[in-house]
Structures are given as structure tokens and as C-alpha cells.
SEFI-528797 format. One record per residue: x, y, z of N, C-alpha, C in turn. Coordinates in steps of 0.001 Angstrom, whole numbers, plus 524288, in hexadecimal, padded with zeros to 5 digits. Layout:
BEGIN
XYZXYZXYZ/...
END
This chain:
BEGIN
849FA81F158417D849968218183C63843DD8219783ABC/841EB8261C8395A83C76826AD837D383BB48257C8320D/836EC823CB830CF8357B822E482B588340582808828C1/8352782873823C08333582CC08209582D9A82B5981F0E/829C982E45821038244B82CEE82052822C882CFE81A8E/8246E830F4817BF822FE831558123B8255482CD580F0D/82A3182B848102C82CB98274680D4782A158220A80E5A/828B482104813408262981C15814838209F81BDF81254/81DF18204881231818B78207380FE9818F881F4D80A0D/81C96821B18075481D1C820C8801AD81EBD81B258009F/8224B8191F803B18240B813B78030581F9380FE3803EA/81CAC810AA808138182B80D4B809228141F80D93804D5/813378123F802D080F7D812E97FE93811228101F7F9A2/8160C810957F8518180580DF47F399817B18080F7F43F/8196F8061A7F8A7819718006C7F970813EF7FE1F7F959/810478007B7FC3C80B007FE4F7FC6B808177FF3B7F74C/808FF803B17F4CF80682804B87EFD080831800E37EB99/80D357FFEA7EB3E80F357FC387E75580D707F6A97E894/80D4B7F5547ED9D80B757F01F7EF1F805D47EF3F7ED70/802677F2F37EEA37FCEF7F2617ED0F7FC667F25E7E724/7FF5A7F5AB7E4787FF247F5E37DEC3800587F0967DC65/804B07EE377DE0C8063B7E92B7DBD9802877E4CA7DD67/800837E4F77E2247FCC97E0FA7E3D87F7D77E11F7E082/7F5A27E5C57DFC47F0D87E6477DCAE7F1EE7E5117D6F7/7F6547E6D77D4FE7F7AC7E5C07CF877F8767DFE87CEAC/7FB237DD5B7D23B7FC0B7D7B77D1B77F6F37D4B27D1FF/7F3907D6377D58F7EEA67D36A7D62D7EABF7D47E7D1DF/7EA6F7D95C7D02C7E67D7DAC97CC517E8107D9E77C6BE/7ECBF7DB4F7C5637EE737DB0F7BFF27F0EC7D5D37BEA9/7F4307D3D87C2197F7027CF037C1047F4697CA2C7C357/7F05B7CAE47C6897ED757C6837C8AA7F0457C3617CCD8/7F4197C5BD7CF587F7037C3137D3717F4227C3DC7D89B/7F3047BFA77DB607F0997C0207E0857F4C87C16A7E483/7F4847C6217E6927F82F7C7D17EA927F52A7C87E7EFA8/7F7E07CA137F3B37F5707CAAE7F8CD7F0F57CE9B7F89E/7F1A17D2E07F5CE7EDAE7D6FF7F5B57E9BB7D6737F146/7EAB47D2F47ED9E7E73E7D2AD7E9117E4797CD7A7E87B/7E4757CA4E7EC817E14E7C5937EC427DB9B7C7467EC06/7D8347C4067EA177D2B57C5A17E9A27D05E7C7937EECC/7D1D87C5327F31C7CFC77C6D77F82C7D1EB7CC2B7F9CB/7D6DF7CD187F8AE7D9667D1E67FA747D8537D68A7F6DF/7D6BD7D5977F2077D5D07D9E87EE627D1747DD777F059/7CD657DB3E7F2987C92E7DE6B7F4C47CAF37E1947F96F/7CE287DF3C7FCAF7D0407E200801357D3C57E67F7FF72/7D6F77E5847FB897DA6B7E9897F96E7D73C7EE2D7F766/7D2FC7ED027F49F7CFAA7F12C7F27F7CCCC7F4187F6CE/7CBAC7F1877FB2E7C9047F4437FF6F7CCC47F7D58026F/7D1B77F67A8028F7D5967F9C88052E7D7327FE54801AF/7D7E87FD437FCB27D98D801347F8E87D53C801DA7F4DB/7D1A68058E7F5A27CD3D806357F20E7CEF98071D7EC68/7CC68804647E8E37CD7D805027E3597D184801497E12E/7D4537FE967E48D7D8677FAFC7E2BC7D5DB7F5FA7E0C9/7D6CF7F4B37DBE97D4FD7EFDE7D9897D9A97ED197D72F/7D90F7E8327D5D27DD627E52E7D3A67DDE97E6337CDCE/7DF0F7EB177CC797DFF07ECCF7C71A7E4CD7F0367C701/7E6697F1C97C25C7EAED7F5457C1E77E9B87FA8C7C479/7E5167FC917C37F7E387801787C5FD7E348800F87CBE4/7E1557FC867CDB57E1247FB8C7D3517E68D7FB377D5B9/7EA4E7F9417D2AE7EFAF7F8EA7D4977F1F67FE627D56B/7F0D4801F37D1D07F2D7807477D2737F01780A197D6F0/7EB0E809007D7A47E84B80B3A7DC1C7EA75808F47E134/7EBB9803F27E1327EE238017E7E5C37F376803F37E6E8/7F650805697E2DA7FB538080B7E3947FA9180D2E7E682/7F6A0810307E5067F59A8152B7E7AD7F3C0814587ED48/7F00E810B87EE067EE3780F867F3447F2B680D817F6A8/7F5D380A0C7F46F7FA34807D77F7587FE2680BF27F8E7/7FF3A80F987F556802E5813C17F6A6800C48170E7FB1E/7FBC2818647FAD57F96681BA27FEF07F986818D780434/7F7F5813F8804507F7D681102809437FD578100580B54/800E280E93807E08064180D8E80981808FC8127280B7E/807F7816DD808F680A5381BC480AB08083381D5881002/8032481CC0810BC800CE81E04815CB8031D81A9581A1D/803428157E8193180542811E481D2880B0D812C181E30/80E19813B581A18813AD814BC81AD08149E819B481DE2/8119781DC681CBB81224822AF81F938109A8223482548/80C4681F828264680A9181EB482BB180E8D81B6E82EAA/8109B8176382C22814928142482EAD819538176D83025/81B3081AB282C9181FCD81DE482DA881EC1821C18320E/81A2382439831FA818D3827E3836288188D8252783B73/81613820AA83B918159C81DB48406F81AFA81BEA84264/81E2E819FD83ED48237481846840438269B81CDC8427F/826758215683FD982969825E1841AD8276F827BB846FB/8224982796847D08200B8293884CCF821D58259C85133/8219282085850398234081CB7854328290B81D5585547/82C1C81E278512F831C081EC3851DA832FE823758554E/8301F827C68549A8310B82C67857DC82F7382B7685D8B/82B578285A85E5B8296A8275A863B482D22823D9866C9/82F5681FE48642F832AE81C33867098387181D3286628/839B2820698624283F1782129860BA841FF824E086401/
END
């Protein structure tokens, strides 16, 4: 059974976008040290996703970046899975 590429891309985008949004919001607004918002990781996060800061605005920017990255990865995963399935199936 093949994956629907568009559905997996949208699902991946939503999941990663919401994850980054809550991580940045928790770290910046509520002061909770999470995996992505510890002082050491905040700089790394900003270098991967330009413009993302531990603020409310940064959380919404992280949501957009996360959706874009998650959608890309979900789509590539589905395409790769479908290609492999056709080759060995």
C-alpha cells in the first residue's frame, strides 16, 4: 500500500510546526527549559531556523519554519517509501 504524498507532507508539517511552536513558546514565554530551548540549544535553534527567537513572535515564525521543514521531510519520506515499495514489491 502506497502513501499519499500530499497527506503525509501536510501531516508532517503540522506535527513539526506545532512541536516547534510549543517548544519556543514554553521556553520563551513561560520560562520552561525544554530540549530545544535550553540556553545552549537556543542558539542552535536560531541557526537552523533564521529569525526564531524565544518570544511569542519567534514562536509563530517557528510554526511556519516547522511546517515547511516537516512538510518537505514528510513528502520526501512518502516519495522514497513509494519508490522502494515499487522496486521490491
